C-alpha positions in Angstrom: -68.0 28.7 26.7 -69.9 31.7 25.0 -72.6 29.9 24.9 -72.4 28.6 28.9 -71.7 31.8 30.0 -74.6 33.5 28.0 -76.7 30.7 29.8 -75.6 31.5 33.4 -76.5 35.3 32.8 -79.9 34.5 31.5 -80.0 33.1 35.3 -78.9 35.8 37.5 -75.1 34.3 38.5 -72.7 36.9 38.5 -69.0 35.7 37.4 -66.3 35.1 40.0 -62.7 34.7 40.1 -61.1 32.9 42.9 -57.0 31.5 43.7 -55.3 29.3 41.5 -52.6 29.2 44.2 -54.2 28.0 47.9 -53.2 26.8 51.3 -55.1 24.0 51.2 -56.6 21.7 48.3 -58.4 19.5 50.0 -58.1 16.5 51.8 -60.0 13.4 50.5 -58.5 10.8 50.3 -58.6 10.6 45.7 -56.4 14.0 46.1 -53.3 13.9 44.8 -52.5 17.7 44.5 -49.9 19.5 42.6 -47.4 21.5 45.3 -45.9 24.7 44.6 -44.0 27.6 46.6 -45.0 31.3 46.9 -43.3 33.7 48.8 -41.0 31.2 51.0 -44.9 29.5 51.4 -45.9 26.0 51.0 -48.9 25.8 48.8 -50.9 24.2 46.1 -52.8 24.4 42.4 -56.5 24.1 42.9 -57.9 20.8 42.7 -61.5 22.9 42.5 -62.9 26.0 44.0 -65.2 25.2 45.6 -63.9 26.3 49.7 -63.3 30.1 48.1 -66.7 30.1 46.4 -68.5 28.7 49.1 -66.6 32.0 51.8 -68.3 34.2 49.3 -71.9 32.9 49.4 -70.9 33.7 53.5 -70.4 37.2 52.3 -73.9 37.8 50.8 -73.7 36.5 47.2 -76.7 34.4 46.6 -75.8 33.2 42.1 -72.0 32.4 41.4 -70.6 30.5 38.6 -66.6 29.9 37.8 -64.8 29.3 34.9 -61.2 28.2 35.4 -58.2 25.8 35.8 -57.8 22.7 38.2 -55.1 20.7 38.6 -54.9 16.8 39.9 -51.6 15.1 39.6 -51.9 11.6 38.7 -54.6 11.7 36.1 -53.7 11.3 32.3 -55.7 9.3 29.6 -58.4 9.0 27.7 -60.7 11.2 30.1 -58.0 12.9 32.6 -55.5 15.5 32.0 -53.3 17.0 35.2 -54.5 20.4 34.2 -58.1 20.9 33.3 -61.2 23.1 32.7 -63.6 23.7 35.4 -67.3 25.4 35.3 -68.4 25.4 39.2 -71.6 27.2 40.3 -73.5 27.6 43.5 -77.2 28.8 45.0 -78.3 30.0 48.5 -81.6 28.3 49.2 -81.1 25.3 46.9 -80.6 21.9 47.5 -79.2 18.9 45.0 -82.3 18.5 43.1 -82.4 22.2 42.3 -78.6 21.9 41.0 -79.4 18.6 38.8 -82.4 21.0 37.5 -79.3 23.7 36.7 -77.2 20.8 35.1 -79.8 19.5 33.0 -81.2 23.0 31.5 -76.8 23.9 31.0 -76.3 20.5 29.0 -79.7 20.8 26.7 -78.7 24.2 25.9 -75.8 23.5 25.2 -76.5 20.9 22.8 -79.1 23.2 21.2 -76.9 26.0 20.8 -74.6 23.7 18.7 -76.8 21.1 16.8 -80.1 22.9 16.9 -81.8 19.3 18.2 -80.9 17.2 21.2 -78.5 15.0 19.6 -75.1 14.3 20.1 -73.0 12.3 17.7 -71.7 9.8 18.4 -67.2 8.6 19.0 -66.8 5.8 16.7 -65.9 2.8 18.1 -66.5 4.8 21.7 -69.9 6.0 23.1 -73.4 5.9 20.5 -74.8 9.0 20.0 -76.7 10.7 23.1 -80.0 12.1 23.2 -79.8 15.1 25.7 -83.7 15.7 25.5 -86.5 15.1 27.7 -86.5 14.5 31.4 -83.1 12.6 33.0 -83.3 9.6 35.2 -82.4 9.8 38.4 -80.9 6.6 39.6 -80.6 6.1 43.2 -77.1 4.6 44.5 -78.4 1.3 46.0 -80.7 1.2 43.2 -77.9 1.6 40.3 -75.8 -1.3 42.3 -78.6 -3.5 42.5 -80.2 -3.2 38.5 -75.7 -3.9 38.0 -76.6 -7.5 39.6 -74.0 -6.5 42.6 -76.8 -6.6 45.5 -77.0 -4.4 48.4 -73.9 -1.6 48.3 -74.0 -1.4 52.1 -73.2 -4.8 52.8 -69.8 -3.9 51.2 -67.0 -2.8 52.8 -65.5 1.1 51.6 -63.2 -0.4 49.0 -64.6 -2.8 47.7 -67.8 -0.7 46.4 -65.7 2.0 45.6 -64.1 -0.9 43.2 -67.6 -1.9 42.0 -68.6 1.3 41.4 -65.7 2.1 38.6 -65.8 -1.3 37.3 -69.3 -2.1 36.6 -71.7 0.2 38.3 -70.0 3.1 36.0 -70.4 2.1 32.4 -74.3 0.9 33.1 -75.3 4.4 33.8 -76.3 6.9 31.1 -75.3 4.6 27.8 -77.6 6.3 25.5 -79.2 9.3 27.7 -77.8 11.3 30.5 -78.4 10.1 33.8 -77.9 11.1 37.4 -76.7 8.5 40.2 -78.6 10.2 43.6 -77.5 9.4 47.1 -74.8 7.9 47.5 -74.2 6.2 51.0 -73.0 8.2 54.0 -69.5 7.4 53.8 -69.3 8.3 50.7 -70.7 12.1 51.3 -67.8 14.0 50.6 -69.0 17.7 51.3 -72.6 16.8 51.3 -75.4 17.0 53.7 -76.8 13.9 54.5 -80.2 13.2 53.8 -82.8 14.6 55.6 -85.2 12.0 56.9 -82.5 9.3 55.6 -79.3 10.1 56.9 -77.8 6.7 55.5 -77.6 8.9 52.8 -76.4 12.1 51.3 -77.8 14.5 48.5 -74.7 14.3 46.7 -75.0 13.1 42.4 -72.7 12.5 39.5 -74.3 13.1 35.9 -73.2 10.3 33.1 -74.0 10.6 29.7 -71.9 8.2 27.0 -70.3 6.8 29.9 -68.7 9.7 30.7 -69.0 11.4 34.2 -69.7 14.5 33.7 -70.2 16.3 37.1 -70.4 16.0 40.8 -72.6 18.1 43.2 -74.0 18.6 46.7 -76.8 20.1 48.9 -73.3 21.4 50.7 -72.5 20.7 54.7 -72.5 23.5 57.1 -71.8 21.8 60.1 -68.2 22.6 61.0 -67.6 20.0 63.4 -68.7 17.6 61.0 -66.8 18.8 58.2 -63.4 18.5 60.5 -64.3 15.4 61.7 -64.7 14.3 57.8 -61.5 16.0 57.5 -59.7 13.9 60.2 -61.3 10.2 59.1 -59.8 11.5 55.4 -56.2 12.4 56.7 -56.3 9.1 58.9 -57.1 7.5 55.9 -54.4 9.2 53.5 -51.8 8.7 56.4 -52.8 5.0 56.3 -51.9 4.7 52.3 -48.8 6.6 52.9 -50.3 9.5 51.3 -49.3 12.8 51.4 -51.4 15.3 54.2 -52.7 18.3 52.7 -53.7 20.9 55.3 -57.2 21.4 56.3 -58.7 24.9 55.5 -59.2 26.8 59.0 -60.2 30.2 56.8 -63.5 27.8 55.6 -63.5 26.3 59.0 -63.6 29.7 60.6 -66.6 30.6 58.0 -69.1 27.7 58.7 -68.6 28.6 62.4 -69.4 32.0 61.5 -72.6 30.3 59.7 -73.0 29.2 55.7 -76.3 29.7 54.3 -78.4 26.6 53.1 -76.5 26.1 49.6 -76.0 24.0 46.7 -73.5 23.5 44.1 -71.8 21.4 41.4 -68.5 21.2 39.4 -68.8 20.5 36.1 -65.6 19.0 34.0 -65.8 21.2 30.8 -63.4 18.9 28.7 -65.7 15.8 28.9 -68.7 18.2 28.4 -66.8 19.3 24.7 -65.8 16.2 24.4 -69.6 14.5 24.7 -71.1 17.2 22.0 -68.5 17.1 19.5 -68.4 13.1 19.4 -64.2 13.4 20.3 -63.2 9.9 21.7 -60.0 11.1 23.6 -59.8 14.3 25.9 -56.9 15.6 23.4 -59.1 16.7 20.8 -60.6 19.0 22.7 -57.9 20.8 24.5 -55.6 22.6 22.3 -52.5 22.0 24.4 -52.6 18.3 26.2 -50.1 17.9 29.0 -47.4 16.1 26.7 -47.6 19.3 24.3 -47.8 21.7 27.4 
């Protein structure tokens, strides 16, 4: 963590803090928030600090990072803990390509600091040693599906595509060196901007190494109406599945209407990074007090 903070400070980032207890945890269909109460109001433990961090960009900050706790219910296993450490950072006047450059530079810096080389140890029986050096390949979503023998993902319905991604494609990415999966289909954009010149895909990426998904980043969507439209679609999907309906963050919508500068961000699961760098096979090996001991 000291090395991580040194990396960001060396690039002129300001470390900030945002609320753990929030009004809206986001409304995406895969999110399961932990609900609480404060001063008689229904609140949630944050699933990500992104909304508050971008509100700070809107009032003048240009490079910010944060090390915080995030919470997601129903996620427990070798790679999941309901409470986990997240590193999130944003840049004004940047896009997803800059975020990928940052991500590679950060992880290579941490590897070199820890091991004095760019090779991280194997996790016996789980993943081989990983070479973190060199230039990491950026694989378009469509190409990754074709390489996995699945054909064009645009020909699949949403649920079929998501299942194929988890069951087949993710395991084929970043086995011996980190790789970025980029340009997700537009209906998987989350809060990402659609790609200039090709609105069928989003300026979104994830990084994989040794079978671990490490992060999720975007060129950020600045359009308030499109943001609300995506939220309403997610809420409709949640309703159809009988999932809780979380409130839209209307302060965030107001901020978008007032103007969010061109920016990009990334959310990195720090516990998984520590797993990768230390050769750990299970998240519980790198968390002092995992869920069953908390």
